[in-house]
DOKOL-649557 format. One line per 4 residues: for each residue x, y, z of C-alpha. Coordinates in nm, 2 decimals. Example, Ala and Ser with C-alpha at 12.3 -4.5 7.8 and 13.67 -1.06 7.14 Angstrom:
2
1.23:-0.45:0.78  1.37:-0.11:0.71
REM end
This chain:
531
11.49:10.12:11.82  11.41:10.40:11.58  11.15:10.47:11.31  11.42:10.47:11.03
11.73:10.30:11.16  11.73:9.96:11.34  11.35:9.95:11.36  11.36:9.60:11.53
11.15:9.29:11.47  10.80:9.39:11.59  10.66:9.41:11.24  10.76:9.05:11.15
10.66:8.93:11.49  10.31:9.06:11.43  10.30:8.88:11.09  10.40:8.55:11.26
10.11:8.60:11.50  9.87:8.56:11.21  9.86:8.26:10.97  10.21:8.30:10.81
10.31:8.12:10.50  10.69:8.06:10.53  10.87:8.28:10.27  11.19:8.32:10.47
11.38:8.12:10.21  11.41:8.45:10.02  11.66:8.57:10.29  11.91:8.31:10.17
11.90:8.47:9.82  11.97:8.81:9.96  12.25:8.66:10.18  12.42:8.54:9.86
12.45:8.90:9.74  12.60:9.05:10.06  12.94:9.20:10.00  12.93:9.12:9.63
12.88:9.32:9.31  12.52:9.20:9.31  12.43:9.35:9.65  12.18:9.60:9.50
11.84:9.42:9.46  11.51:9.57:9.33  11.19:9.37:9.35  10.88:9.50:9.17
10.54:9.33:9.23  10.17:9.44:9.22  10.01:9.58:9.53  9.89:9.33:9.79
10.16:9.08:9.69  10.35:9.08:10.02  10.62:9.34:9.95  10.59:9.50:10.29
10.58:9.16:10.47  10.91:9.08:10.30  11.06:9.41:10.40  10.96:9.36:10.76
11.10:9.01:10.75  11.44:9.14:10.63  11.44:9.41:10.90  11.39:9.15:11.17
11.66:8.92:11.03  11.94:9.17:10.97  11.88:9.43:11.25  12.17:9.43:11.50
11.97:9.60:11.77  11.76:9.30:11.84  11.78:8.92:11.88  11.54:8.74:11.64
11.64:8.38:11.69  11.30:8.29:11.84  11.12:8.43:11.53  11.32:8.24:11.27
11.38:7.90:11.45  11.18:7.64:11.27  11.14:7.84:10.95  11.31:7.77:10.62
11.60:8.02:10.66  11.71:7.85:10.98  11.81:7.55:10.77  12.04:7.76:10.55
12.42:7.76:10.59  12.42:8.14:10.59  12.16:8.17:10.87  12.38:8.25:11.17
12.64:8.43:10.96  12.41:8.72:10.89  12.14:8.70:11.16  12.12:9.04:11.35
12.46:9.15:11.22  12.39:9.49:11.05  12.26:9.84:11.09  11.94:9.85:10.90
11.80:10.16:10.75  11.43:10.12:10.66  11.24:10.37:10.46  10.87:10.31:10.39
10.79:10.57:10.12  10.42:10.55:10.17  10.45:10.60:10.54  10.67:10.92:10.52
10.45:11.09:10.25  10.24:11.30:10.49  10.55:11.41:10.68  10.75:11.55:10.38
10.48:11.77:10.22  10.36:11.49:9.98  10.72:11.40:9.88  10.81:11.76:9.79
11.06:11.76:10.08  11.14:11.39:10.04  11.52:11.41:10.00  11.58:11.67:10.28
11.33:11.49:10.51  11.49:11.15:10.46  11.85:11.28:10.52  11.74:11.48:10.83
11.55:11.20:11.00  11.81:10.93:10.94  12.08:11.16:11.06  11.88:11.26:11.37
11.82:10.90:11.47  12.19:10.81:11.42  12.28:11.10:11.65  12.02:11.00:11.90
12.13:10.64:11.93  12.50:10.69:11.85  12.60:11.03:11.98  12.96:10.97:11.91
12.90:10.95:11.53  12.99:11.27:11.35  12.69:11.40:11.15  12.80:11.53:10.81
12.60:11.74:10.56  12.57:11.45:10.31  12.40:11.13:10.42  12.67:10.89:10.27
12.94:11.06:10.48  12.73:11.02:10.79  12.66:10.66:10.71  13.03:10.59:10.66
13.10:10.74:11.01  12.82:10.51:11.15  12.99:10.20:11.01  13.33:10.31:11.14
13.19:10.38:11.49  12.97:10.06:11.53  13.16:9.81:11.32  12.84:9.71:11.15
12.78:9.78:10.78  12.44:9.90:10.66  12.16:9.71:10.49  11.92:9.96:10.35
11.56:9.86:10.28  11.33:10.09:10.08  10.97:9.98:10.07  10.75:10.11:9.78
11.06:10.30:9.64  10.86:10.41:9.34  10.57:10.58:9.52  10.72:10.93:9.49
10.77:10.87:9.12  10.41:10.75:9.07  10.24:11.01:9.28  10.46:11.33:9.25
10.63:11.31:8.91  10.77:11.67:8.95  11.02:11.55:9.21  11.13:11.25:9.01
11.47:11.39:8.90  11.56:11.51:9.24  11.46:11.18:9.40  11.65:10.97:9.15
11.96:11.18:9.19  11.93:11.12:9.57  11.92:10.74:9.51  12.21:10.77:9.27
12.42:10.96:9.52  12.36:10.68:9.77  12.43:10.38:9.55  12.64:10.48:9.25
12.96:10.57:9.44  13.21:10.29:9.47  13.30:10.42:9.82  12.94:10.40:9.95
12.86:10.06:9.80  13.19:9.91:9.91  13.24:10.07:10.25  12.89:10.15:10.37
12.64:9.90:10.23  12.65:9.52:10.28  12.33:9.50:10.07  12.04:9.71:9.95
11.68:9.58:9.90  11.41:9.79:9.73  11.05:9.70:9.66  10.81:9.88:9.43
10.52:9.83:9.19  10.72:9.96:8.89  11.07:9.86:8.79  11.34:10.12:8.81
11.26:10.44:8.62  11.46:10.48:8.30  11.63:10.79:8.18  11.61:10.78:7.81
11.75:10.44:7.71  11.94:10.39:8.03  11.83:10.31:8.39  11.88:10.60:8.63
12.01:10.35:8.89  12.17:10.11:8.66  12.36:9.89:8.91  12.05:9.73:9.06
11.96:9.37:8.98  11.59:9.39:8.89  11.32:9.12:8.93  10.97:9.20:8.80
10.65:9.05:8.69  10.80:9.02:8.35  11.11:8.84:8.47  11.11:8.73:8.83
11.41:8.50:8.80  11.52:8.33:9.13  11.26:8.52:9.32  10.97:8.36:9.13
10.83:8.15:9.42  10.84:8.46:9.65  10.62:8.68:9.41  10.31:8.53:9.58
10.17:8.20:9.70  10.27:7.89:9.50  10.00:7.63:9.41  10.14:7.39:9.67
10.11:7.65:9.94  9.75:7.73:9.84  9.66:7.36:9.83  9.79:7.33:10.18
9.59:7.63:10.30  9.27:7.50:10.14  9.32:7.16:10.31  9.39:7.33:10.64
9.08:7.56:10.62  8.85:7.33:10.43  8.83:7.56:10.13  8.74:7.46:9.77
9.07:7.46:9.60  8.92:7.47:9.25  8.73:7.79:9.33  9.04:7.94:9.49
9.23:7.87:9.17  8.96:8.02:8.95  8.94:8.34:9.16  9.31:8.41:9.24
9.54:8.20:9.03  9.68:8.30:8.68  10.01:8.46:8.74  10.26:8.24:8.56
10.63:8.24:8.67  10.87:8.06:8.43  11.06:7.89:8.72  10.77:7.82:8.95
10.45:7.79:8.76  10.12:7.91:8.90  10.13:8.20:9.15  9.84:8.33:9.35
9.76:8.67:9.49  9.84:8.62:9.86  9.62:8.90:10.00  9.31:8.77:9.82
9.37:8.41:9.92  9.40:8.49:10.28  9.10:8.72:10.28  8.89:8.45:10.11
9.00:8.21:10.39  8.93:8.45:10.67  8.60:8.58:10.53  8.49:8.23:10.41
8.39:8.39:10.08  8.53:8.41:9.73  8.50:8.76:9.62  8.70:9.05:9.46
8.94:9.19:9.72  9.12:9.40:9.46  9.09:9.75:9.61  9.22:10.07:9.46
9.53:10.26:9.53  9.70:10.56:9.36  9.88:10.32:9.13  9.58:10.12:9.04
9.29:10.36:9.03  9.30:10.43:8.66  9.24:10.09:8.49  8.97:10.26:8.29
9.19:10.54:8.17  9.46:10.30:8.07  9.25:10.06:7.87  9.05:10.35:7.73
9.35:10.50:7.55  9.28:10.53:7.18  9.60:10.36:7.05  9.58:10.15:6.74
9.43:9.81:6.82  9.36:9.90:7.19  8.98:9.85:7.17  9.02:9.51:7.00
9.29:9.41:7.25  9.06:9.49:7.55  8.78:9.28:7.39  9.02:8.99:7.34
9.14:9.01:7.70  8.79:9.01:7.84  8.69:8.73:7.61  8.98:8.52:7.75
9.21:8.54:7.46  9.59:8.56:7.50  9.73:8.87:7.33  10.08:8.94:7.21
10.28:9.21:7.39  10.62:9.36:7.34  10.74:9.46:7.69  11.08:9.61:7.57
11.12:9.98:7.60  10.85:10.05:7.86  10.96:10.37:8.04  10.85:10.23:8.39
10.61:10.51:8.47  10.24:10.58:8.46  10.25:10.86:8.20  10.49:10.78:7.92
10.31:10.56:7.66  10.42:10.51:7.30  10.13:10.28:7.22  9.93:9.97:7.30
10.23:9.76:7.41  10.33:10.01:7.68  9.98:10.01:7.82  9.98:9.63:7.84
10.32:9.62:8.00  10.21:9.86:8.27  9.90:9.65:8.34  10.14:9.34:8.38
10.34:9.53:8.64  10.02:9.64:8.82  9.89:9.29:8.83  9.59:9.34:8.60
9.75:9.10:8.34  9.97:8.80:8.37  10.26:8.75:8.14  10.39:8.44:7.96
10.76:8.51:7.89  10.79:8.20:7.67  10.51:8.30:7.44  10.54:8.68:7.50
10.17:8.70:7.56  9.94:8.86:7.83  9.60:8.76:7.96  9.36:8.85:8.24
9.48:8.61:8.51  9.17:8.52:8.70  8.81:8.59:8.80  8.89:8.86:9.05
9.08:9.08:8.80  8.83:8.99:8.52  8.56:9.15:8.72  8.76:9.47:8.75
8.80:9.48:8.37  8.43:9.41:8.32  8.34:9.70:8.55  8.59:9.94:8.38
8.49:9.86:8.02  8.13:9.94:8.09  8.23:10.30:8.17  8.47:10.36:7.88
8.39:10.67:7.67  8.51:10.50:7.35  8.28:10.46:7.05  8.44:10.14:6.92
8.43:9.98:7.26  8.06:10.08:7.31  7.97:9.93:6.98  8.14:9.60:7.07
7.96:9.59:7.40  7.62:9.65:7.24  7.68:9.39:6.97  7.79:9.13:7.22
7.49:9.20:7.45  7.26:9.18:7.15  7.42:8.85:7.05  7.34:8.70:7.39
6.98:8.81:7.37  6.94:8.68:7.01  7.09:8.34:7.12  6.85:8.31:7.42
6.56:8.41:7.20  6.68:8.15:6.94  6.71:8.41:6.66  6.92:8.19:6.44
6.97:8.43:6.15  7.09:8.71:6.38  7.33:8.48:6.56  7.48:8.36:6.24
7.52:8.71:6.11  7.69:8.83:6.43  7.94:8.54:6.43  8.01:8.59:6.06
8.08:8.96:6.12  8.33:8.89:6.40  8.49:8.60:6.20  8.55:8.82:5.90
8.67:9.12:6.09  8.90:8.96:6.34  9.06:8.66:6.16  9.32:8.70:5.90
9.28:8.45:5.60  9.58:8.24:5.70  9.42:8.15:6.03  9.06:8.17:5.93
8.98:7.80:5.95  9.20:7.68:6.24  9.03:7.53:6.54  9.19:7.78:6.77
9.08:8.07:6.56  8.72:7.94:6.56  8.73:7.92:6.94  8.86:8.28:6.95
8.58:8.39:6.72  8.32:8.26:6.97  8.50:8.42:7.27  8.52:8.76:7.09
8.16:8.75:6.98  8.03:8.66:7.33  8.29:8.87:7.51  8.04:9.04:7.75
7.97:8.70:7.90  8.11:8.82:8.24  7.78:9.00:8.33  7.58:8.67:8.36
7.80:8.37:8.28  8.12:8.18:8.35  8.31:8.08:8.04  8.46:7.73:8.01
8.69:7.61:7.73  8.71:7.24:7.64  8.48:7.15:7.93  8.50:6.77:7.99
8.15:6.66:7.89  8.03:6.32:7.78  8.27:6.18:7.52  8.53:6.45:7.46
8.54:6.82:7.53  8.29:7.09:7.44  8.46:7.38:7.26  8.30:7.67:7.45
8.04:7.64:7.73  7.88:7.94:7.90  7.75:7.84:8.25  7.51:8.09:8.41
7.61:8.24:8.74  7.45:8.11:9.06  7.08:8.19:9.09  7.07:8.31:8.73
6.77:8.23:8.52  6.98:8.22:8.20  7.03:7.89:8.01  7.35:7.69:7.97
7.50:7.77:7.62  7.70:7.49:7.45  7.85:7.63:7.13  8.01:7.45:6.84
8.15:7.63:6.53  8.24:7.41:6.23  8.35:7.46:5.87  8.23:7.24:5.57
7.95:7.10:5.79  7.59:7.20:5.83  7.47:7.38:6.14  7.26:7.07:6.20
7.58:6.86:6.18  7.74:7.07:6.45  7.43:7.01:6.67  7.46:6.64:6.59
7.82:6.63:6.70  7.72:6.80:7.03  7.46:6.52:7.09  7.68:6.24:6.96
7.96:6.32:7.19  7.71:6.38:7.47  7.85:6.72:7.56  7.53:6.82:7.76
7.55:6.50:7.97  7.74:6.66:8.26  7.52:6.97:8.24  7.18:6.82:8.28
7.17:6.87:8.66  7.32:7.22:8.64  6.98:7.37:8.72  6.86:7.54:8.40
6.77:7.48:8.04  7.05:7.39:7.80  7.08:7.55:7.45  7.28:7.37:7.18
7.42:7.62:6.93  7.56:7.49:6.61  7.73:7.74:6.37  7.87:7.64:6.03
8.01:7.79:5.71  8.16:7.67:5.38  8.54:7.74:5.40  8.58:7.71:5.03
8.31:7.95:4.92  8.39:8.31:4.85  8.12:8.45:5.07  8.19:8.21:5.36
7.83:8.27:5.47  7.76:8.14:5.82  7.45:7.94:5.93  7.31:7.88:6.28
7.09:7.62:6.44  6.98:7.64:6.80  6.80:7.36:7.00  6.67:7.39:7.35
6.70:7.09:7.58  6.46:7.10:7.87  6.64:7.05:8.21  6.40:6.76:8.28
6.52:6.57:7.98  6.71:6.25:8.06  7.05:6.15:7.92  6.87:5.88:7.72
6.64:6.14:7.58  6.93:6.32:7.41  7.02:6.02:7.19
REM end
């Protein structure tokens, strides 16, 4: 077994020795592509979403130098009709681009290094194979000599493009030379599987390797359930390890796949289980170190969009035309599309909107935005921080003025008075809530649902904030509705004071002046005392 050709099944065996969530059903999808015109597959996912686990699984399954029956028996793939047909039947070439970086002068010798090492190993283990100058010719000789076609697996294919842009053209030409020729794809490769964070790099308006079938965070297609953990899988894990499923969902859910529904970050879920603690396990890599620089770009509408995202508002995004790199940006939409591919945002393909997926990623945004050198963002932060203090200090006039300012600046006349717009106004005004609060929309409370509730974080001395914004009703009327529908009822035992904030305005008046009323409910107050 070599380091690049027929690496064996040790990597997958080690994965099985830990708590493994069965994702072997993905193999049957790849099996369907073998020896077809769809044999070239590229999967792009964020870091820590199991790309390398999948690559090791495929190596173990296809590698003809080992017998992996004992690893796959009892797993989903063993029930597939194609299981025995392809198990351990191919020469597997495995390139982990992040592994080889130190050995090829930080990718500057990537092409020569890759060809040399693969050719050396072929000669070492198959001395009768004639080594040619070009890798495709050598691989063709390997197939003729062994009788086994090649399945090539390239893990983190885009790392060289992301980290050493100057070698991009040479690298893409190398890939093109391997996979564009009808001779190589028909006579050498049974299938090719590439993983990356970014989709395939585009040359102008065309893909540099146009024959690959691509599946990404924007459109995962039939690979949707293999992007991460499904909700059913996470529920089963929580039951097994006695974890709070609702907290797991709040921290690590939020990636929506059209065919599958909710998808969770697998690395974070498993770390929360092993560490018995819900926390942010989103650590940095070269592809994800610059959230601050991305959201700090001064494109039109970018600062407002960041505020909307942190506030929990879904934002429209046009993902078409993104160049699939970390440097080519035409504007706000390209930045948002990159953040979708990096996993910082989730994407709803039906609505064409993006949002921060969960508590873990929201914390990264909150940290980053505090360090932005952007005057508009700094002003938004200061205004939101001041609004929280004015609310807690029960400065009703200041609160009304702040809400009125956000309402007039952010809402177009057509949507000024809709219920959803009013909820958005509250979220945008209080968008720095992340420092001290958890935000809940339509929290089931008493009779009905409270519009927006801010619950202070554990051990916080801040009060609960229950906010209602109404038109053509007095601020006192908004407070009365909160009481009548008994919104605070489920919050009495939360551990702190409860503030009821009613905000109103006359939708028919030219000024649309806003008014505020704030009442404090002592935590010792009984439910009967609210009536």
